PDB file of N, CA, C and O in Angstrom, chain B, residues numbered from 101:
ATOM      1  N   UNK B 101      -3.582  -3.688   3.221  1.00  0.00           N
ATOM      2  CA  UNK B 101      -4.742  -2.886   3.527  1.00  0.00           C
ATOM      3  C   UNK B 101      -4.291  -1.490   3.935  1.00  0.00           C
ATOM      4  O   UNK B 101      -3.440  -1.337   4.811  1.00  0.00           O
ATOM      5  N   UNK B 102      -4.856  -0.486   3.306  1.00  0.00           N
ATOM      6  CA  UNK B 102      -4.463   0.896   3.570  1.00  0.00           C
ATOM      7  C   UNK B 102      -5.172   1.445   4.791  1.00  0.00           C
ATOM      8  O   UNK B 102      -6.340   1.149   5.043  1.00  0.00           O
ATOM      9  N   UNK B 103      -4.452   2.237   5.528  1.00  0.00           N
ATOM     10  CA  UNK B 103      -5.040   2.903   6.675  1.00  0.00           C
ATOM     11  C   UNK B 103      -5.842   4.102   6.193  1.00  0.00           C
ATOM     12  O   UNK B 103      -5.554   4.662   5.136  1.00  0.00           O
ATOM     13  N   UNK B 104      -6.831   4.488   6.954  1.00  0.00           N
ATOM     14  CA  UNK B 104      -7.620   5.668   6.629  1.00  0.00           C
ATOM     15  C   UNK B 104      -6.828   6.896   7.058  1.00  0.00           C
ATOM     16  O   UNK B 104      -6.726   7.194   8.248  1.00  0.00           O
ATOM     17  N   UNK B 105      -6.261   7.614   6.072  1.00  0.00           N
ATOM     18  CA  UNK B 105      -5.446   8.782   6.366  1.00  0.00           C
ATOM     19  C   UNK B 105      -6.212  10.041   6.011  1.00  0.00           C
ATOM     20  O   UNK B 105      -6.935  10.090   5.016  1.00  0.00           O
ATOM     21  N   UNK B 106      -6.046  11.030   6.819  1.00  0.00           N
ATOM     22  CA  UNK B 106      -6.746  12.283   6.631  1.00  0.00           C
ATOM     23  C   UNK B 106      -6.037  13.142   5.587  1.00  0.00           C
ATOM     24  O   UNK B 106      -4.809  13.140   5.500  1.00  0.00           O
ATOM     25  N   UNK B 107      -6.817  13.872   4.801  1.00  0.00           N
ATOM     26  CA  UNK B 107      -6.221  14.795   3.842  1.00  0.00           C
ATOM     27  C   UNK B 107      -5.612  15.990   4.555  1.00  0.00           C
ATOM     28  O   UNK B 107      -4.718  16.640   4.014  1.00  0.00           O
ATOM     29  N   UNK B 108      -6.083  16.290   5.764  1.00  0.00           N
ATOM     30  CA  UNK B 108      -5.467  17.375   6.546  1.00  0.00           C
ATOM     31  C   UNK B 108      -4.048  17.012   6.945  1.00  0.00           C
ATOM     32  O   UNK B 108      -3.176  17.879   7.012  1.00  0.00           O
ATOM     33  N   UNK B 109      -3.815  15.741   7.210  1.00  0.00           N
ATOM     34  CA  UNK B 109      -2.473  15.290   7.537  1.00  0.00           C
ATOM     35  C   UNK B 109      -1.545  15.438   6.337  1.00  0.00           C
ATOM     36  O   UNK B 109      -0.383  15.814   6.496  1.00  0.00           O
ATOM     37  N   UNK B 110      -2.044  15.146   5.146  1.00  0.00           N
ATOM     38  CA  UNK B 110      -1.258  15.340   3.925  1.00  0.00           C
ATOM     39  C   UNK B 110      -0.915  16.807   3.744  1.00  0.00           C
ATOM     40  O   UNK B 110       0.230  17.138   3.437  1.00  0.00           O
ATOM     41  N   UNK B 111      -1.882  17.689   3.929  1.00  0.00           N
ATOM     42  CA  UNK B 111      -1.631  19.131   3.787  1.00  0.00           C
ATOM     43  C   UNK B 111      -0.593  19.591   4.803  1.00  0.00           C
ATOM     44  O   UNK B 111       0.285  20.388   4.475  1.00  0.00           O
ATOM     45  N   UNK B 112      -0.687  19.092   6.040  1.00  0.00           N
ATOM     46  CA  UNK B 112       0.276  19.440   7.078  1.00  0.00           C
ATOM     47  C   UNK B 112       1.677  18.972   6.703  1.00  0.00           C
ATOM     48  O   UNK B 112       2.644  19.714   6.876  1.00  0.00           O
ATOM     49  N   UNK B 113       1.796  17.756   6.195  1.00  0.00           N
ATOM     50  CA  UNK B 113       3.096  17.228   5.777  1.00  0.00           C
ATOM     51  C   UNK B 113       3.669  18.052   4.632  1.00  0.00           C
ATOM     52  O   UNK B 113       4.854  18.384   4.646  1.00  0.00           O
ATOM     53  N   UNK B 114       2.849  18.384   3.643  1.00  0.00           N
ATOM     54  CA  UNK B 114       3.324  19.137   2.485  1.00  0.00           C
ATOM     55  C   UNK B 114       3.803  20.532   2.895  1.00  0.00           C
ATOM     56  O   UNK B 114       4.882  20.962   2.486  1.00  0.00           O
ATOM     57  N   UNK B 115       3.015  21.230   3.690  1.00  0.00           N
ATOM     58  CA  UNK B 115       3.397  22.581   4.117  1.00  0.00           C
ATOM     59  C   UNK B 115       4.664  22.536   4.965  1.00  0.00           C
ATOM     60  O   UNK B 115       5.561  23.360   4.789  1.00  0.00           O
ATOM     61  N   UNK B 116       4.739  21.571   5.888  1.00  0.00           N
ATOM     62  CA  UNK B 116       5.924  21.448   6.722  1.00  0.00           C
ATOM     63  C   UNK B 116       7.161  21.123   5.889  1.00  0.00           C
ATOM     64  O   UNK B 116       8.230  21.685   6.130  1.00  0.00           O
ATOM     65  N   UNK B 117       7.032  20.231   4.918  1.00  0.00           N
ATOM     66  CA  UNK B 117       8.159  19.877   4.056  1.00  0.00           C
ATOM     67  C   UNK B 117       8.651  21.051   3.238  1.00  0.00           C
ATOM     68  O   UNK B 117       9.858  21.253   3.103  1.00  0.00           O
ATOM     69  N   UNK B 118       7.730  21.827   2.691  1.00  0.00           N
ATOM     70  CA  UNK B 118       8.127  22.983   1.883  1.00  0.00           C
ATOM     71  C   UNK B 118       8.800  24.041   2.746  1.00  0.00           C
ATOM     72  O   UNK B 118       9.820  24.606   2.352  1.00  0.00           O
ATOM     73  N   UNK B 119       8.235  24.315   3.927  1.00  0.00           N
ATOM     74  CA  UNK B 119       8.800  25.352   4.796  1.00  0.00           C
ATOM     75  C   UNK B 119      10.178  24.940   5.301  1.00  0.00           C
ATOM     76  O   UNK B 119      11.120  25.731   5.246  1.00  0.00           O
ATOM     77  N   UNK B 120      10.305  23.703   5.796  1.00  0.00           N
ATOM     78  CA  UNK B 120      11.609  23.259   6.282  1.00  0.00           C
ATOM     79  C   UNK B 120      12.652  23.203   5.163  1.00  0.00           C
ATOM     80  O   UNK B 120      13.810  23.567   5.370  1.00  0.00           O
ATOM     81  N   UNK B 121      12.242  22.749   3.988  1.00  0.00           N
ATOM     82  CA  UNK B 121      13.167  22.721   2.857  1.00  0.00           C
ATOM     83  C   UNK B 121      13.617  24.111   2.446  1.00  0.00           C
ATOM     84  O   UNK B 121      14.792  24.321   2.145  1.00  0.00           O
ATOM     85  N   UNK B 122      12.695  25.061   2.432  1.00  0.00           N
ATOM     86  CA  UNK B 122      13.066  26.432   2.065  1.00  0.00           C
ATOM     87  C   UNK B 122      13.975  27.065   3.108  1.00  0.00           C
ATOM     88  O   UNK B 122      14.906  27.793   2.765  1.00  0.00           O
ATOM     89  N   UNK B 123      13.708  26.788   4.381  1.00  0.00           N
ATOM     90  CA  UNK B 123      14.584  27.322   5.435  1.00  0.00           C
ATOM     91  C   UNK B 123      15.992  26.746   5.333  1.00  0.00           C
ATOM     92  O   UNK B 123      16.974  27.468   5.507  1.00  0.00           O
ATOM     93  N   UNK B 124      16.093  25.461   5.055  1.00  0.00           N
ATOM     94  CA  UNK B 124      17.411  24.844   4.874  1.00  0.00           C
ATOM     95  C   UNK B 124      18.106  25.446   3.657  1.00  0.00           C
ATOM     96  O   UNK B 124      19.314  25.682   3.688  1.00  0.00           O
ATOM     97  N   UNK B 125      17.358  25.693   2.592  1.00  0.00           N
ATOM     98  CA  UNK B 125      17.931  26.301   1.400  1.00  0.00           C
ATOM     99  C   UNK B 125      18.437  27.711   1.648  1.00  0.00           C
ATOM    100  O   UNK B 125      19.490  28.091   1.134  1.00  0.00           O
ATOM    101  N   UNK B 126      17.708  28.485   2.422  1.00  0.00           N
ATOM    102  CA  UNK B 126      18.169  29.839   2.742  1.00  0.00           C
ATOM    103  C   UNK B 126      19.396  29.806   3.640  1.00  0.00           C
ATOM    104  O   UNK B 126      20.300  30.628   3.490  1.00  0.00           O
ATOM    105  N   UNK B 127      19.433  28.851   4.581  1.00  0.00           N
ATOM    106  CA  UNK B 127      20.546  28.763   5.511  1.00  0.00           C
ATOM    107  C   UNK B 127      21.832  28.347   4.795  1.00  0.00           C
ATOM    108  O   UNK B 127      22.886  28.949   5.003  1.00  0.00           O
ATOM    109  N   UNK B 128      21.742  27.318   3.953  1.00  0.00           N
ATOM    110  CA  UNK B 128      22.923  26.814   3.251  1.00  0.00           C
ATOM    111  C   UNK B 128      23.094  27.414   1.857  1.00  0.00           C
ATOM    112  O   UNK B 128      24.035  27.059   1.147  1.00  0.00           O
ATOM    113  N   UNK B 129      22.199  28.316   1.454  1.00  0.00           N
ATOM    114  CA  UNK B 129      22.252  28.887   0.113  1.00  0.00           C
ATOM    115  C   UNK B 129      23.458  29.751  -0.150  1.00  0.00           C
ATOM    116  O   UNK B 129      23.883  29.878  -1.298  1.00  0.00           O
ATOM    117  N   UNK B 130      24.023  30.351   0.885  1.00  0.00           N
ATOM    118  CA  UNK B 130      25.222  31.166   0.681  1.00  0.00           C
ATOM    119  C   UNK B 130      26.436  30.290   0.405  1.00  0.00           C
ATOM    120  O   UNK B 130      27.308  30.671  -0.377  1.00  0.00           O
ATOM    121  N   UNK B 131      26.505  29.114   1.040  1.00  0.00           N
ATOM    122  CA  UNK B 131      27.632  28.205   0.821  1.00  0.00           C
ATOM    123  C   UNK B 131      27.460  27.402  -0.470  1.00  0.00           C
ATOM    124  O   UNK B 131      28.428  27.165  -1.191  1.00  0.00           O
ATOM    125  N   UNK B 132      26.223  26.984  -0.757  1.00  0.00           N
ATOM    126  CA  UNK B 132      25.927  26.192  -1.961  1.00  0.00           C
ATOM    127  C   UNK B 132      24.821  26.914  -2.726  1.00  0.00           C
ATOM    128  O   UNK B 132      23.642  26.682  -2.462  1.00  0.00           O
ATOM    129  N   UNK B 133      25.180  27.787  -3.672  1.00  0.00           N
ATOM    130  CA  UNK B 133      24.174  28.618  -4.358  1.00  0.00           C
ATOM    131  C   UNK B 133      23.116  27.827  -5.119  1.00  0.00           C
ATOM    132  O   UNK B 133      22.029  28.348  -5.370  1.00  0.00           O
ATOM    133  N   UNK B 134      23.408  26.580  -5.493  1.00  0.00           N
ATOM    134  CA  UNK B 134      22.438  25.763  -6.225  1.00  0.00           C
ATOM    135  C   UNK B 134      21.174  25.523  -5.403  1.00  0.00           C
ATOM    136  O   UNK B 134      20.095  25.366  -5.974  1.00  0.00           O
ATOM    137  N   UNK B 135      21.287  25.491  -4.077  1.00  0.00           N
ATOM    138  CA  UNK B 135      20.130  25.211  -3.222  1.00  0.00           C
ATOM    139  C   UNK B 135      19.095  26.331  -3.249  1.00  0.00           C
ATOM    140  O   UNK B 135      17.916  26.087  -2.993  1.00  0.00           O
ATOM    141  N   UNK B 136      19.517  27.543  -3.555  1.00  0.00           N
ATOM    142  CA  UNK B 136      18.598  28.682  -3.607  1.00  0.00           C
ATOM    143  C   UNK B 136      18.057  28.932  -5.010  1.00  0.00           C
ATOM    144  O   UNK B 136      17.343  29.913  -5.221  1.00  0.00           O
ATOM    145  N   UNK B 137      18.378  28.074  -5.968  1.00  0.00           N
ATOM    146  CA  UNK B 137      17.943  28.287  -7.341  1.00  0.00           C
ATOM    147  C   UNK B 137      16.437  28.078  -7.462  1.00  0.00           C
ATOM    148  O   UNK B 137      15.889  27.117  -6.922  1.00  0.00           O
ATOM    149  N   UNK B 138      15.781  28.975  -8.166  1.00  0.00           N
ATOM    150  CA  UNK B 138      14.347  28.864  -8.404  1.00  0.00           C
ATOM    151  C   UNK B 138      13.805  30.180  -8.933  1.00  0.00           C
ATOM    152  O   UNK B 138      14.528  31.175  -8.971  1.00  0.00           O
ATOM    153  N   UNK B 139      12.541  30.200  -9.341  1.00  0.00           N
ATOM    154  CA  UNK B 139      11.954  31.452  -9.834  1.00  0.00           C
ATOM    155  C   UNK B 139      11.831  32.473  -8.713  1.00  0.00           C
ATOM    156  O   UNK B 139      11.717  32.111  -7.542  1.00  0.00           O
ATOM    157  N   UNK B 140      11.854  33.748  -9.076  1.00  0.00           N
ATOM    158  CA  UNK B 140      11.775  34.810  -8.069  1.00  0.00           C
ATOM    159  C   UNK B 140      10.477  34.713  -7.278  1.00  0.00           C
ATOM    160  O   UNK B 140      10.510  34.573  -6.055  1.00  0.00           O
ATOM    161  N   UNK B 141       9.348  34.783  -7.949  1.00  0.00           N
ATOM    162  CA  UNK B 141       8.047  34.637  -7.289  1.00  0.00           C
ATOM    163  C   UNK B 141       7.103  33.922  -8.239  1.00  0.00           C
ATOM    164  O   UNK B 141       7.152  34.116  -9.454  1.00  0.00           O
ATOM    165  N   UNK B 142       6.248  33.096  -7.669  1.00  0.00           N
ATOM    166  CA  UNK B 142       5.302  32.324  -8.458  1.00  0.00           C
ATOM    167  C   UNK B 142       3.939  32.457  -7.809  1.00  0.00           C
ATOM    168  O   UNK B 142       3.802  32.199  -6.613  1.00  0.00           O
ATOM    169  N   UNK B 143       2.934  32.852  -8.563  1.00  0.00           N
ATOM    170  CA  UNK B 143       1.597  32.964  -8.009  1.00  0.00           C
ATOM    171  C   UNK B 143       0.804  34.112  -8.614  1.00  0.00           C
ATOM    172  O   UNK B 143       1.085  34.562  -9.725  1.00  0.00           O
ATOM    173  N   UNK B 144      -0.180  34.573  -7.874  1.00  0.00           N
ATOM    174  CA  UNK B 144      -1.049  35.665  -8.307  1.00  0.00           C
ATOM    175  C   UNK B 144      -0.604  36.964  -7.650  1.00  0.00           C
ATOM    176  O   UNK B 144      -0.425  37.022  -6.434  1.00  0.00           O
ATOM    177  N   UNK B 145      -0.430  37.984  -8.441  1.00  0.00           N
ATOM    178  CA  UNK B 145       0.004  39.269  -7.918  1.00  0.00           C
ATOM    179  C   UNK B 145      -1.078  40.310  -8.170  1.00  0.00           C
ATOM    180  O   UNK B 145      -1.424  40.578  -9.320  1.00  0.00           O
ATOM    181  N   UNK B 146      -1.606  40.891  -7.119  1.00  0.00           N
ATOM    182  CA  UNK B 146      -2.593  41.975  -7.161  1.00  0.00           C
ATOM    183  C   UNK B 146      -3.835  41.650  -7.992  1.00  0.00           C
ATOM    184  O   UNK B 146      -4.100  42.292  -9.008  1.00  0.00           O
ATOM    185  N   UNK B 147      -4.577  40.662  -7.553  1.00  0.00           N
ATOM    186  CA  UNK B 147      -5.871  40.368  -8.150  1.00  0.00           C
ATOM    187  C   UNK B 147      -6.892  41.265  -7.453  1.00  0.00           C
ATOM    188  O   UNK B 147      -7.029  41.217  -6.231  1.00  0.00           O
ATOM    189  N   UNK B 148      -7.595  42.067  -8.212  1.00  0.00           N
ATOM    190  CA  UNK B 148      -8.543  43.020  -7.641  1.00  0.00           C
ATOM    191  C   UNK B 148      -9.976  42.613  -7.977  1.00  0.00           C
ATOM    192  O   UNK B 148     -10.294  42.309  -9.127  1.00  0.00           O
ATOM    193  N   UNK B 149     -10.832  42.611  -6.958  1.00  0.00           N
ATOM    194  CA  UNK B 149     -12.246  42.284  -7.126  1.00  0.00           C
ATOM    195  C   UNK B 149     -13.051  43.425  -6.524  1.00  0.00           C
ATOM    196  O   UNK B 149     -12.959  43.691  -5.326  1.00  0.00           O
ATOM    197  N   UNK B 150     -13.848  44.104  -7.361  1.00  0.00           N
ATOM    198  CA  UNK B 150     -14.666  45.215  -6.897  1.00  0.00           C
ATOM    199  C   UNK B 150     -16.133  44.814  -7.000  1.00  0.00           C
ATOM    200  O   UNK B 150     -16.666  44.672  -8.100  1.00  0.00           O
ATOM    201  N   UNK B 151     -16.787  44.630  -5.845  1.00  0.00           N
ATOM    202  CA  UNK B 151     -18.188  44.237  -5.804  1.00  0.00           C
ATOM    203  C   UNK B 151     -19.110  45.416  -5.524  1.00  0.00           C
ATOM    204  O   UNK B 151     -20.280  45.218  -5.195  1.00  0.00           O
ATOM    205  N   UNK B 152     -18.615  46.614  -5.647  1.00  0.00           N
ATOM    206  CA  UNK B 152     -19.427  47.802  -5.389  1.00  0.00           C
ATOM    207  C   UNK B 152     -19.351  48.235  -3.935  1.00  0.00           C
ATOM    208  O   UNK B 152     -18.949  49.360  -3.640  1.00  0.00           O
ATOM    209  N   UNK B 153     -19.730  47.359  -3.040  1.00  0.00           N
ATOM    210  CA  UNK B 153     -19.709  47.674  -1.613  1.00  0.00           C
ATOM    211  C   UNK B 153     -18.403  47.206  -0.975  1.00  0.00           C
ATOM    212  O   UNK B 153     -17.874  47.851  -0.070  1.00  0.00           O
ATOM    213  N   UNK B 154     -17.894  46.080  -1.460  1.00  0.00           N
ATOM    214  CA  UNK B 154     -16.678  45.492  -0.910  1.00  0.00           C
ATOM    215  C   UNK B 154     -15.633  45.430  -2.019  1.00  0.00           C
ATOM    216  O   UNK B 154     -15.931  45.065  -3.157  1.00  0.00           O
ATOM    217  N   UNK B 155     -14.407  45.794  -1.666  1.00  0.00           N
ATOM    218  CA  UNK B 155     -13.293  45.776  -2.606  1.00  0.00           C
ATOM    219  C   UNK B 155     -12.202  44.872  -2.038  1.00  0.00           C
ATOM    220  O   UNK B 155     -11.751  45.070  -0.910  1.00  0.00           O
ATOM    221  N   UNK B 156     -11.781  43.877  -2.824  1.00  0.00           N
ATOM    222  CA  UNK B 156     -10.722  42.961  -2.416  1.00  0.00           C
ATOM    223  C   UNK B 156      -9.502  43.182  -3.291  1.00  0.00           C
ATOM    224  O   UNK B 156      -9.611  43.403  -4.497  1.00  0.00           O
ATOM    225  N   UNK B 157      -8.354  43.119  -2.668  1.00  0.00           N
ATOM    226  CA  UNK B 157      -7.089  43.087  -3.402  1.00  0.00           C
ATOM    227  C   UNK B 157      -6.277  41.951  -2.798  1.00  0.00           C
ATOM    228  O   UNK B 157      -5.894  41.996  -1.629  1.00  0.00           O
ATOM    229  N   UNK B 158      -6.022  40.940  -3.605  1.00  0.00           N
ATOM    230  CA  UNK B 158      -5.411  39.717  -3.114  1.00  0.00           C
ATOM    231  C   UNK B 158      -4.087  39.478  -3.842  1.00  0.00           C
ATOM    232  O   UNK B 158      -4.003  39.619  -5.062  1.00  0.00           O
ATOM    233  N   UNK B 159      -3.068  39.119  -3.085  1.00  0.00           N
ATOM    234  CA  UNK B 159      -1.787  38.682  -3.643  1.00  0.00           C
ATOM    235  C   UNK B 159      -1.419  37.363  -2.991  1.00  0.00           C
ATOM    236  O   UNK B 159      -1.439  37.246  -1.766  1.00  0.00           O
ATOM    237  N   UNK B 160      -1.089  36.386  -3.788  1.00  0.00           N
ATOM    238  CA  UNK B 160      -0.666  35.089  -3.303  1.00  0.00           C
ATOM    239  C   UNK B 160       0.601  34.716  -4.062  1.00  0.00           C
ATOM    240  O   UNK B 160       0.542  34.288  -5.215  1.00  0.00           O
ATOM    241  N   UNK B 161       1.744  34.879  -3.406  1.00  0.00           N
ATOM    242  CA  UNK B 161       3.029  34.643  -4.052  1.00  0.00           C
ATOM    243  C   UNK B 161       3.810  33.579  -3.297  1.00  0.00           C
ATOM    244  O   UNK B 161       3.827  33.566  -2.066  1.00  0.00           O
ATOM    245  N   UNK B 162       4.445  32.704  -4.029  1.00  0.00           N
ATOM    246  CA  UNK B 162       5.290  31.664  -3.462  1.00  0.00           C
ATOM    247  C   UNK B 162       6.707  31.874  -3.967  1.00  0.00           C
ATOM    248  O   UNK B 162       6.915  32.194  -5.137  1.00  0.00           O
ATOM    249  N   UNK B 163       7.669  31.696  -3.094  1.00  0.00           N
ATOM    250  CA  UNK B 163       9.067  31.693  -3.503  1.00  0.00           C
ATOM    251  C   UNK B 163       9.580  30.275  -3.304  1.00  0.00           C
ATOM    252  O   UNK B 163       9.826  29.842  -2.178  1.00  0.00           O
ATOM    253  N   UNK B 164       9.735  29.572  -4.388  1.00  0.00           N
ATOM    254  CA  UNK B 164      10.094  28.159  -4.355  1.00  0.00           C
ATOM    255  C   UNK B 164      11.558  28.013  -4.758  1.00  0.00           C
ATOM    256  O   UNK B 164      12.014  28.637  -5.716  1.00  0.00           O
ATOM    257  N   UNK B 165      12.287  27.185  -4.017  1.00  0.00           N
ATOM    258  CA  UNK B 165      13.661  26.881  -4.399  1.00  0.00           C
ATOM    259  C   UNK B 165      13.846  25.371  -4.455  1.00  0.00           C
ATOM    260  O   UNK B 165      12.912  24.614  -4.189  1.00  0.00           O
ATOM    261  N   UNK B 166      15.033  24.943  -4.795  1.00  0.00           N
ATOM    262  CA  UNK B 166      15.304  23.517  -4.994  1.00  0.00           C
ATOM    263  C   UNK B 166      15.075  22.729  -3.715  1.00  0.00           C
ATOM    264  O   UNK B 166      14.464  21.661  -3.750  1.00  0.00           O
ATOM    265  N   UNK B 167      15.555  23.236  -2.589  1.00  0.00           N
ATOM    266  CA  UNK B 167      15.402  22.486  -1.347  1.00  0.00           C
ATOM    267  C   UNK B 167      13.949  22.446  -0.879  1.00  0.00           C
ATOM    268  O   UNK B 167      13.554  21.504  -0.194  1.00  0.00           O
ATOM    269  N   UNK B 168      13.151  23.447  -1.235  1.00  0.00           N
ATOM    270  CA  UNK B 168      11.724  23.399  -0.936  1.00  0.00           C
ATOM    271  C   UNK B 168      11.044  22.271  -1.694  1.00  0.00           C
ATOM    272  O   UNK B 168      10.170  21.593  -1.154  1.00  0.00           O
ATOM    273  N   UNK B 169      11.443  22.069  -2.940  1.00  0.00           N
ATOM    274  CA  UNK B 169      10.894  20.960  -3.728  1.00  0.00           C
ATOM    275  C   UNK B 169      11.366  19.606  -3.193  1.00  0.00           C
ATOM    276  O   UNK B 169      10.609  18.636  -3.193  1.00  0.00           O
ATOM    277  N   UNK B 170      12.613  19.546  -2.741  1.00  0.00           N
ATOM    278  CA  UNK B 170      13.110  18.314  -2.138  1.00  0.00           C
ATOM    279  C   UNK B 170      12.338  18.018  -0.849  1.00  0.00           C
ATOM    280  O   UNK B 170      11.980  16.870  -0.585  1.00  0.00           O
ATOM    281  N   UNK B 171      12.084  19.054  -0.054  1.00  0.00           N
ATOM    282  CA  UNK B 171      11.292  18.880   1.164  1.00  0.00           C
ATOM    283  C   UNK B 171       9.880  18.412   0.860  1.00  0.00           C
ATOM    284  O   UNK B 171       9.327  17.587   1.587  1.00  0.00           O
ATOM    285  N   UNK B 172       9.290  18.935  -0.211  1.00  0.00           N
ATOM    286  CA  UNK B 172       7.961  18.500  -0.641  1.00  0.00           C
ATOM    287  C   UNK B 172       7.968  17.026  -1.017  1.00  0.00           C
ATOM    288  O   UNK B 172       7.086  16.278  -0.594  1.00  0.00           O
ATOM    289  N   UNK B 173       8.944  16.599  -1.800  1.00  0.00           N
ATOM    290  CA  UNK B 173       9.031  15.196  -2.205  1.00  0.00           C
ATOM    291  C   UNK B 173       9.252  14.277  -1.007  1.00  0.00           C
ATOM    292  O   UNK B 173       8.647  13.208  -0.930  1.00  0.00           O
ATOM    293  N   UNK B 174      10.115  14.684  -0.071  1.00  0.00           N
ATOM    294  CA  UNK B 174      10.333  13.868   1.120  1.00  0.00           C
ATOM    295  C   UNK B 174       9.073  13.771   1.969  1.00  0.00           C
ATOM    296  O   UNK B 174       8.786  12.711   2.526  1.00  0.00           O
ATOM    297  N   UNK B 175       8.320  14.854   2.076  1.00  0.00           N
ATOM    298  CA  UNK B 175       7.076  14.842   2.844  1.00  0.00           C
ATOM    299  C   UNK B 175       6.069  13.880   2.209  1.00  0.00           C
ATOM    300  O   UNK B 175       5.384  13.147   2.922  1.00  0.00           O
ATOM    301  N   UNK B 176       5.974  13.877   0.885  1.00  0.00           N
ATOM    302  CA  UNK B 176       5.059  12.967   0.208  1.00  0.00           C
ATOM    303  C   UNK B 176       5.487  11.510   0.379  1.00  0.00           C
ATOM    304  O   UNK B 176       4.641  10.631   0.552  1.00  0.00           O
ATOM    305  N   UNK B 177       6.796  11.250   0.332  1.00  0.00           N
ATOM    306  CA  UNK B 177       7.285   9.892   0.530  1.00  0.00           C
ATOM    307  C   UNK B 177       6.999   9.418   1.944  1.00  0.00           C
ATOM    308  O   UNK B 177       6.552   8.288   2.143  1.00  0.00           O
ATOM    309  N   UNK B 178       7.254  10.273   2.929  1.00  0.00           N
ATOM    310  CA  UNK B 178       6.979   9.910   4.324  1.00  0.00           C
ATOM    311  C   UNK B 178       5.492   9.668   4.531  1.00  0.00           C
ATOM    312  O   UNK B 178       5.103   8.724   5.219  1.00  0.00           O
ATOM    313  N   UNK B 179       4.657  10.521   3.938  1.00  0.00           N
ATOM    314  CA  UNK B 179       3.212  10.341   4.079  1.00  0.00           C
ATOM    315  C   UNK B 179       2.746   9.018   3.477  1.00  0.00           C
ATOM    316  O   UNK B 179       1.890   8.344   4.049  1.00  0.00           O
ATOM    317  N   UNK B 180       3.297   8.649   2.342  1.00  0.00           N
ATOM    318  CA  UNK B 180       2.900   7.380   1.703  1.00  0.00           C
ATOM    319  C   UNK B 180       3.349   6.167   2.487  1.00  0.00           C
ATOM    320  O   UNK B 180       2.730   5.107   2.387  1.00  0.00           O
ATOM    321  N   UNK B 181       4.411   6.295   3.263  1.00  0.00           N
ATOM    322  CA  UNK B 181       4.914   5.169   4.048  1.00  0.00           C
ATOM    323  C   UNK B 181       4.187   5.009   5.382  1.00  0.00           C
ATOM    324  O   UNK B 181       4.367   3.996   6.057  1.00  0.00           O
ATOM    325  N   UNK B 182       3.374   5.983   5.772  1.00  0.00           N
ATOM    326  CA  UNK B 182       2.626   5.871   7.039  1.00  0.00           C
ATOM    327  C   UNK B 182       1.580   4.786   6.954  1.00  0.00           C
ATOM    328  O   UNK B 182       0.857   4.548   7.921  1.00  0.00           O
TER     329      UNK B 182
END
């Protein structure tokens, strides 16, 4: 029987896993360059919305590396085992 788990808890686990994995990758990336491997930036760059009265300029960029993806996978595994 599955426990009732909140989707907010999943989001918290995923964000924490990605952040901790990326920090570990940056820390050990100088010694092991493979850990810092990944695309330069991924996401939306300079999306502009002009509504006449209000003007929005939005950028949402992610820098993902190998250890960030490993952290994401570990967070999902831990969440599924709860």
